[in-house]
C-alpha positions in Angstrom: 88.5 34.5 54.0 86.0 36.7 55.8 88.2 36.7 58.9 91.1 37.9 56.8 88.9 40.8 55.5 88.0 41.8 59.0 91.6 41.6 60.0 92.7 43.9 57.1 89.9 46.3 57.9 90.9 46.4 61.6 94.5 46.9 60.6 93.5 49.9 58.4 91.5 51.4 61.3 94.3 50.9 63.7 96.7 52.6 61.3 94.3 55.6 61.0 93.9 55.7 64.7 97.6 55.7 65.4 98.4 58.4 62.8 101.2 60.5 64.2 102.7 63.9 63.7 106.4 64.4 64.1 106.7 67.6 66.2 109.8 69.7 66.6 110.4 72.6 68.9 113.1 75.2 68.5 114.1 77.7 71.2 115.8 80.8 69.8 117.9 80.8 73.0 118.0 77.4 74.7 120.0 78.9 77.6 118.8 82.2 79.1 119.8 84.4 82.0 117.5 84.7 85.0 114.6 87.0 84.2 115.2 86.7 80.4 112.8 85.4 77.8 113.2 83.3 74.6 110.9 82.6 71.7 110.0 78.9 71.2 108.6 77.8 67.8 106.8 74.5 67.0 106.5 72.7 63.7 104.8 69.5 62.8 104.9 67.1 59.8 103.4 65.6 57.8 101.1 68.5 56.7 98.8 68.2 53.8 97.2 70.8 51.6 93.6 71.3 50.4 93.1 73.0 47.1 90.2 75.3 46.1 89.5 77.5 43.0 89.7 81.2 43.5 89.3 84.3 41.2 92.4 85.3 39.4 93.9 88.4 41.1 97.4 89.3 39.9 99.2 91.9 42.0 101.1 93.3 39.0 104.6 94.1 38.1 106.8 96.1 40.6 109.9 95.7 38.3 112.2 96.1 41.4 113.9 92.6 41.6 114.1 91.5 37.9 115.7 88.2 37.3 115.3 88.2 33.5 114.0 90.6 31.0 115.4 89.9 27.5 113.8 92.8 25.7 115.4 95.3 28.1 118.6 93.3 28.4 118.1 93.3 32.1 119.4 90.0 33.6 120.5 89.0 37.1 123.4 86.5 37.0 122.2 82.9 37.1 123.1 80.5 39.9 122.8 77.5 37.6 122.3 76.9 33.9 124.1 77.9 30.8 121.4 80.1 29.2 118.0 81.6 30.2 116.1 78.7 28.7 117.0 76.2 31.6 118.4 78.0 34.6 117.9 78.9 38.2 118.4 81.8 40.7 119.1 80.6 44.3 118.9 81.9 47.8 116.3 84.6 47.4 115.2 85.7 50.9 111.6 85.5 52.0 111.2 88.6 54.2 108.9 87.0 56.8 108.5 83.6 58.6 106.9 81.0 56.3 106.2 77.3 56.8 105.9 74.8 53.9 104.7 71.3 54.5 105.2 71.9 58.2 108.8 73.0 58.1 110.0 76.6 58.3 111.7 78.0 55.2 113.6 81.3 54.8 114.6 81.4 51.1 113.6 80.2 47.7 115.3 79.1 44.5 113.5 80.2 41.3 113.6 78.4 38.0 113.1 79.7 34.5 110.8 76.7 33.9 107.9 77.9 36.1 108.7 76.3 39.5 110.3 77.4 42.8 111.8 75.2 45.4 112.7 75.6 49.1 115.4 72.9 49.0 118.8 72.7 47.4 118.5 71.1 43.9 120.6 70.3 40.9 117.6 70.6 38.5 117.6 73.3 35.8 114.9 71.7 33.7 112.5 69.8 36.2 109.5 69.2 33.9 107.8 66.5 32.0 106.6 64.3 34.8 103.4 63.8 36.8 103.3 64.9 40.5 104.3 63.6 43.0 107.7 62.5 41.6 110.9 61.5 43.4 112.7 63.3 40.6 114.0 66.8 41.3 112.8 69.4 42.0 111.1 68.5 45.3 109.8 70.6 48.2 108.6 72.7 45.3 105.7 74.9 44.2 104.9 74.2 40.5 103.4 77.4 39.0 103.4 76.2 35.4 106.1 73.6 35.3 107.1 73.1 31.7 109.7 74.0 29.1 109.7 77.8 29.2 112.4 80.1 27.8 113.5 83.6 28.7 116.2 83.9 26.1 114.3 86.3 23.8 111.2 87.5 25.6 109.3 87.5 28.8 109.9 88.9 32.3 110.7 87.1 35.5 110.8 89.0 38.8 110.0 88.8 42.5 108.7 91.3 45.1 106.8 91.8 48.3 103.4 93.4 48.5 101.4 94.7 51.5 102.3 95.3 55.1 103.0 93.0 58.1 101.4 90.7 59.2 99.6 90.4 55.8 102.5 90.6 53.3 102.6 88.6 50.1 105.9 87.3 48.6 105.3 87.2 44.8 107.2 85.4 42.0 105.9 86.7 38.7 106.3 85.2 35.2 105.0 87.7 32.5 104.5 86.8 28.9 107.1 84.0 29.1 107.3 82.0 25.8 107.1 78.3 25.6 110.2 76.6 24.2 108.1 74.8 21.5 104.6 74.8 20.2 104.1 78.6 20.5 102.2 80.6 23.0 103.1 82.4 26.3 102.2 82.2 30.0 101.6 84.9 32.5 101.1 83.7 36.1 102.1 84.6 39.7 103.1 82.4 42.7 102.0 84.0 46.0 103.2 83.1 49.5 100.9 84.6 52.2 102.4 85.8 55.5 100.9 84.4 58.7 98.5 81.9 57.1 101.3 80.0 55.1 98.8 79.7 52.2 100.2 79.3 48.7 98.2 80.8 45.7 98.9 80.3 42.0 97.2 82.9 39.8 97.2 82.1 36.1 96.3 84.9 33.8 97.1 83.1 30.5 98.5 79.8 29.3 98.1 79.6 25.5 100.3 76.6 24.6 98.5 73.3 23.9 101.3 71.0 22.9 103.8 70.8 25.9 102.9 68.9 29.1 102.5 71.2 32.1 102.0 70.7 35.9 100.6 72.9 38.6 100.5 72.2 42.3 102.5 71.8 45.5 104.9 68.9 46.4 106.6 67.8 49.6 110.4 67.4 50.2 110.6 63.7 49.4 108.5 63.8 46.2 105.9 61.4 47.8 103.0 63.7 48.4 101.5 66.4 46.2 98.3 68.4 45.8 97.4 69.2 42.2 95.1 71.7 40.5 92.4 69.7 38.9 93.3 68.6 35.3 96.8 70.1 35.5 99.1 67.2 36.3 101.4 67.0 33.3 98.6 67.7 30.8 98.9 69.7 27.6 95.6 71.6 27.3 94.4 73.7 30.2 91.1 75.1 28.8 88.0 74.7 30.7 89.4 75.0 34.2 89.6 77.8 36.8 92.6 79.9 36.2 93.7 80.3 39.8 94.0 78.0 42.9 94.6 78.3 46.6 96.6 75.7 48.5 95.7 75.8 52.2 97.9 73.8 54.6 96.3 71.7 57.3 95.6 73.5 60.5 97.8 72.3 63.3 96.7 73.1 66.8 99.5 73.4 69.4 99.1 73.4 73.2 102.0 74.0 75.7 102.6 73.1 79.3 103.5 74.2 81.9 102.0 77.5 80.8 102.6 79.6 83.9 105.8 81.1 82.4 104.6 81.3 78.8 103.1 84.2 77.0 100.3 81.8 75.8 99.4 78.1 76.2 98.4 77.8 72.5 99.9 78.8 69.1 102.9 77.8 67.0 105.1 80.3 68.8 105.3 81.4 72.4 107.6 83.4 74.6 109.0 81.6 77.6 110.3 83.4 80.7 111.3 80.5 83.0 112.2 81.1 86.5 114.2 77.9 86.7 115.4 75.4 84.1 112.1 74.1 82.5 111.1 71.3 80.2 108.2 72.5 78.0 105.9 69.9 76.4 104.3 70.7 73.0 101.2 68.7 72.0 100.1 69.0 68.3 96.9 67.9 66.6 96.1 68.1 62.9 92.5 69.4 62.8 92.1 67.9 59.3 92.8 64.2 60.2 93.2 64.2 64.0 96.8 63.0 63.8 98.7 63.9 67.0 102.2 64.2 68.2 104.3 65.8 70.9 107.8 66.8 71.8 109.6 68.7 74.5 111.9 71.7 74.6 114.3 72.4 77.5 115.2 76.0 78.4 118.1 76.2 80.8 118.3 79.2 83.2 121.6 80.6 84.4 121.5 82.6 87.6 121.8 86.3 87.0 125.1 87.9 87.9 125.1 91.0 90.2 127.8 92.6 88.1 127.3 95.3 85.5 128.2 94.4 82.0 131.1 96.2 80.2 134.6 97.2 81.2 136.3 100.6 80.7 137.7 100.8 77.2 136.2 97.4 76.3 133.9 96.4 73.5 130.1 97.1 73.4 128.1 94.4 75.2 124.7 93.5 73.7 121.8 91.1 74.0 119.1 90.7 71.4 116.0 89.0 72.8 112.3 89.4 73.0 110.8 91.6 75.7 108.2 90.0 78.0 105.0 91.4 79.2 106.6 92.2 82.5 110.1 93.5 83.2 112.9 91.9 81.1 116.5 92.0 82.2 119.0 92.2 79.3 122.4 90.6 80.1 125.7 89.7 78.7 125.0 86.3 77.2 128.5 84.9 78.1 128.2 85.5 81.9 124.8 87.1 82.6 126.2 90.4 83.7 123.4 93.0 83.8 123.0 95.5 80.9 119.6 97.1 81.4 115.9 96.4 82.2 112.9 97.1 79.9 109.3 97.1 81.0 106.6 97.6 78.4 104.4 100.6 79.5 102.7 103.7 78.2 100.5 104.3 75.2 102.2 102.0 72.7 104.1 99.3 74.8 107.2 97.9 73.1 107.0 94.3 71.8 109.1 91.8 70.1 112.9 91.7 70.0 115.0 94.6 71.4 118.7 94.9 70.9 120.2 96.3 74.1 123.8 97.4 74.3 126.1 99.2 76.8 129.6 100.4 76.3 132.0 101.9 78.8 134.7 104.4 77.7 138.0 104.8 79.6 136.7 107.9 81.2 134.1 110.7 80.9 134.5 112.7 77.7 133.0 115.5 75.7 132.7 113.1 72.8 133.4 115.9 70.3 130.7 118.2 71.8 130.7 121.1 74.3 128.9 118.8 76.8 130.6 116.3 79.1 129.1 112.7 79.3 129.8 109.9 81.8 131.8 106.9 80.5 128.9 104.5 80.4 126.4 104.8 77.5 123.5 102.8 76.3 121.9 102.1 72.9 118.5 100.3 73.0 116.7 99.5 69.7 113.5 97.5 69.3 113.0 95.7 66.0 109.4 96.9 65.7 108.4 100.6 65.8 111.6 101.9 67.5 110.5 105.5 67.0 107.1 105.2 68.6 107.2 102.3 71.1 106.9 103.2 74.8 108.4 101.6 77.9 110.0 102.2 81.3 113.8 101.6 81.0 116.1 101.0 84.0 119.7 101.9 83.4 122.6 101.1 85.8 125.7 103.1 86.7 128.6 102.8 89.2 129.6 105.4 91.7 133.2 105.2 90.3 131.8 106.4 86.9 130.2 109.4 88.6 133.4 110.2 90.5 135.3 110.1 87.2 132.8 112.5 85.6 133.2 114.9 88.6 136.9 115.2 88.1 136.2 116.8 84.7 133.0 118.5 85.5 134.1 122.0 86.5 136.6 122.3 83.6 133.7 121.5 81.3 131.2 123.9 82.9 129.1 121.1 84.5 127.7 120.6 88.0 128.8 117.5 89.9 126.9 114.2 89.8 126.1 112.7 93.2 129.1 111.8 95.3 127.1 109.3 97.2 123.5 108.1 98.2 123.0 111.1 100.5 124.0 113.8 97.9 120.6 115.3 97.2 122.2 118.2 95.3 124.2 115.9 93.0 121.1 113.8 92.3 119.2 116.9 91.3 122.1 117.9 89.0 121.9 114.6 87.2 120.7 114.7 83.6 119.9 111.8 81.3 120.0 112.7 77.6 118.3 110.5 75.1 119.3 110.9 71.4 116.6 109.8 68.9 117.3 108.1 65.6 120.5 106.2 64.7 124.0 107.1 65.6 127.2 106.2 67.5 127.9 109.3 69.6 126.1 112.6 70.5 127.5 114.3 67.4 125.9 112.1 64.8 122.5 110.8 65.8 120.0 111.4 63.1 117.2 112.7 65.4 116.9 115.3 68.1 117.5 114.7 71.8 115.4 115.0 74.9 116.6 115.6 78.5 115.3 113.9 81.6 115.9 115.1 85.2 114.3 114.5 88.6 111.8 117.1 87.7 110.5 114.9 84.8 107.4 112.8 85.7 108.3 109.1 86.2 112.1 109.7 86.1 113.8 108.4 89.3 117.4 108.1 90.5 117.9 105.5 93.2 120.9 104.0 95.0 120.8 100.2 95.3 122.6 99.6 98.6 122.5 95.8 98.2 124.3 95.9 94.8 126.2 99.2 95.3 125.1 100.8 92.0 122.8 103.6 90.8 119.5 102.7 89.1 118.0 105.3 86.9 114.5 104.7 85.6 113.1 106.7 82.7 109.8 106.5 80.8 110.5 106.7 77.1 108.6 107.3 73.9 110.8 105.9 71.2 114.2 104.2 71.7 117.8 105.0 70.8 121.0 106.2 72.6 121.1 107.2 76.3 123.9 109.3 78.0 124.5 110.6 81.5 125.5 114.2 82.0 124.6 117.0 84.5 123.1 120.4 84.4 125.5 123.3 83.4 127.1 125.7 85.7 125.5 129.2 85.4 127.8 131.8 83.8 130.2 133.2 86.3 130.2 137.0 87.0 134.0 137.0 87.0 135.7 136.6 83.7 139.4 135.8 83.5 141.4 137.8 81.1 144.8 136.1 81.7 146.7 134.0 84.3 150.4 133.5 83.7 153.7 133.0 85.5 157.4 133.5 85.2 160.5 132.2 87.1 163.2 134.7 88.3 166.1 134.0 90.8 164.5 130.8 92.0 161.2 132.6 92.7 157.9 132.2 90.8 156.0 135.3 89.8 152.2 134.8 89.1 150.0 137.5 87.7 146.4 137.7 86.5 143.7 140.0 85.3 139.9 139.7 85.6 136.7 141.5 84.7 134.2 141.6 87.5 130.5 142.3 87.3 129.8 141.2 90.9 130.3 143.4 93.9 133.0 141.3 95.3 135.4 138.6 94.1 137.5 136.1 96.0 140.6 134.6 94.7 142.5 131.6 96.0 145.9 130.9 94.5 146.5 127.2 94.6 149.7 125.1 94.0 150.1 121.4 93.3 153.2 119.1 92.8 151.3 116.5 90.6 148.6 118.6 88.8 145.8 116.7 90.6 145.8 117.6 94.3 146.0 121.4 94.9 146.6 123.3 98.2 145.9 127.0 98.9 148.9 129.2 98.6 147.3 132.6 99.1 143.8 134.2 99.2 142.6 137.6 98.0 139.4 139.5 98.3 138.7 142.4 95.9 135.9 144.9 95.2 134.6 145.5 91.8 136.8 148.6 91.5 139.9 146.7 92.6 139.2 144.2 89.8 140.0 146.8 87.3 143.8 146.5 88.1 146.0 143.4 87.6 146.9 141.1 90.6 150.2 139.4 91.3 151.8 137.1 93.8 155.4 135.9 94.2 156.0 132.4 95.4 159.4 132.8 97.2 159.6 129.2 98.3 158.5 127.0 95.3 158.9 123.3 95.6 161.8 121.6 93.9 160.7 120.2 90.6 157.3 120.9 89.0 154.9 123.5 90.4 151.4 123.7 89.0 149.4 126.8 89.8 145.8 127.7 89.3 143.3 130.3 90.5 140.0 129.5 92.1 137.7 132.5 92.0 134.3 132.8 93.7 131.7 135.6 93.3 129.2 136.9 95.8 126.7 134.2 94.7 129.2 131.5 95.6 129.6 130.5 92.0 133.0 128.9 91.5 135.3 128.5 88.6 139.0 127.8 87.9 141.6 129.4 85.7 144.0 127.7 83.3 146.9 125.9 84.9 150.5 127.4 84.8 153.4 125.0 85.1 156.8 126.3 86.4 159.7 124.0 87.1 162.1 124.8 90.0 165.5 123.2 90.0 167.6 123.8 93.2 171.3 122.8 93.1 172.7 120.7 95.8 176.2 122.3 95.7 177.9 125.7 95.1 181.3 126.5 93.7 182.8 128.9 96.3 186.2 129.7 94.7 189.1 128.7 92.6 192.2 129.9 94.5 194.2 131.2 93.0 192.5 131.6 89.7 195.6 133.3 88.2 198.6 131.0 88.6 202.0 130.2 87.1 203.2 127.2 89.1 201.6 127.2 92.5 198.9 124.6 93.3 195.2 125.6 92.7 192.4 124.6 95.0 188.7 124.3 94.1 186.4 125.0 97.1 182.8 123.5 96.9 180.0 123.6 99.5 177.3 121.0 99.4 174.1 120.2 101.2 174.3 116.4 100.7 176.7 113.7 99.9 177.2 113.0 96.2 179.7 112.1 93.6 180.8 114.8 91.1 183.2 115.0 88.2 185.8 117.8 88.1 187.1 118.5 84.5 189.8 120.9 83.3 189.4 122.0 79.6 190.3 124.8 77.3 187.9 127.0 75.4 187.8 124.7 72.4 186.5 121.9 74.7 189.7 119.9 74.7 190.0 118.0 78.0 193.3 118.0 80.0 192.3 116.6 83.3 189.2 114.8 84.7 188.7 113.4 88.3 185.8 111.9 90.2 185.3 113.3 93.7 183.1 112.2 96.5 181.7 115.3 98.2 180.9 115.4 101.9 178.3 117.7 103.5 179.8 121.1 104.1 182.9 122.5 102.6 185.1 120.5 100.3 188.6 121.4 99.0 189.7 119.8 95.7 193.3 120.2 94.2 193.5 121.0 90.5 196.8 120.1 88.8 198.1 122.8 86.4 201.8 122.0 86.1 201.6 120.5 82.6 199.4 123.3 81.2 200.6 125.9 78.7 199.9 129.5 79.3 196.2 130.3 78.5 192.7 130.5 79.7 190.9 127.3 81.0 187.6 126.2 82.5 187.3 124.2 85.7 183.8 122.5 85.4 181.9 120.4 87.9 179.4 117.9 86.6 176.6 116.1 88.6 173.8 113.8 87.7 171.4 116.1 89.7 172.5 119.5 88.7 173.6 121.5 85.7 177.3 121.8 85.0 179.0 124.8 86.8 182.3 126.4 85.7 185.0 128.8 87.0 187.7 130.4 84.9 191.4 129.6 85.4 194.3 131.6 83.9 197.7 130.0 83.5 200.7 132.4 83.1 
């Protein structure tokens, strides 16, 4: 028998020695792009609670999120229950991370009967039993779990008090009547941010006939920690009114730690270089129970393509920034968006939502200023208005080229045309709009401009990747747009530029006001409205500018002719006029004669000269439009003679008309006697 006792004692010791924690690890982003980070969080179960008496310290009513107030007829619709005696409100969000019995929770269900639960439940009563109990509710905090009623009196509300990281989520029951035996209860359930501590503060509980319970209970209803003397008992006099339930302290260590923000703590930021398996070891400081698990973070090689396509959707990534430089990428293919490096007086931390969008082309976006097609919006979740960092933005040369095609017409200087364009680099301007908004016209804050004269602002060409890299030190985050400095006002002001067409010639005229000593004009012509060639140049003194100018284009091109003026003052400031479009149609054939055009019976011959072979239609009609004869004729280059039959015509006046697909119809008059 003694040996049996020793065996049992040894078995108990072995069970204690082998006490295990079940450890879980969760990576916010189990797959990251090269250079990106992810948050990894560890949890462990089982976790127990120790209970201690504390002074009662109610936070007081906010009256902001009222679930029930019968006297004011202020009720939030119930999630379950047919009255406010036995009912429940579900899915109330907890505005900060909270862990209960070792598991993270994000929302709570609140009962009219003095308890809250973090699990789905069908219970609307949930009282009348000692804790722990397998009966619902489980995973619950029992403030004063009993038969309460809010049908006729009492207030039930929830709210958040304090500031991060020390906020308190409060569920408050105020003067809530008991369903029988008389009396009321006023108490608050507090969830404390960061520490995961639960407090139950009881101001009054005057009923002495109904059984009541107070404490915390795990998800299976097998473990509970109870306030002394308050486990389904009727009279609560003689005890401390308030209790604190403190979870076991779980110590976590992580390895390998070289790519982690810390080697300890329940949450770390991982920035792996290659796919890495992280090991989490956990120890319960209260009972020395241990456990471990692993979390794998897979790394995708970073693409050397910029995210976003012209006219496409906004491309975003929402991840935590690391202590060094963090590359934000398109999560689907790891194309690069931007780079953020914490720096300055208040280095940015936590999660940053980083987006880029590329319009079809540069546009004024509803303002007087022109902006390049690629824009950025970068918003940290913490202190977006005051956080500081160095931000690297990326642009393609094609985006600058597109901007330049519209720059002059918008009063802007050109962006760099290539890596060696020092003037274009000096012209570049990055405009940051503070606040929130979607385009330069609606941001809620002011804007600030950065140029190469701004300390810390750099514009570099990456020859390896063939893109521009613009680094800017920022104080506060928001929207970023590329533009350029404005062209100084020209000392030549255009009054008008217009044109007319006469006898297949184009007459152009213009008037200017000059304040410079000399003005140069270059009249340009284009056949497509994009590429212009000089047609004529003029130089005029200030006095000559007082009179209009004109020019006749005696040899316009067939089809569309676009005209514009380029004018340059003595300071070499250049601007362009409006565009004038004149269309020149040159016929391929001419009607020479209709002989004779006065006839009684003799044959009539139509003579046509043409510069190219083509097919025409010759029609004979009267002045009402009635057709008498129509023939199709193939013209040869040079002179053509076409007989026109008139024998069957009555006396009268007729038209002989030639139709062509390339020219307007042309007619000659024929008189039949």
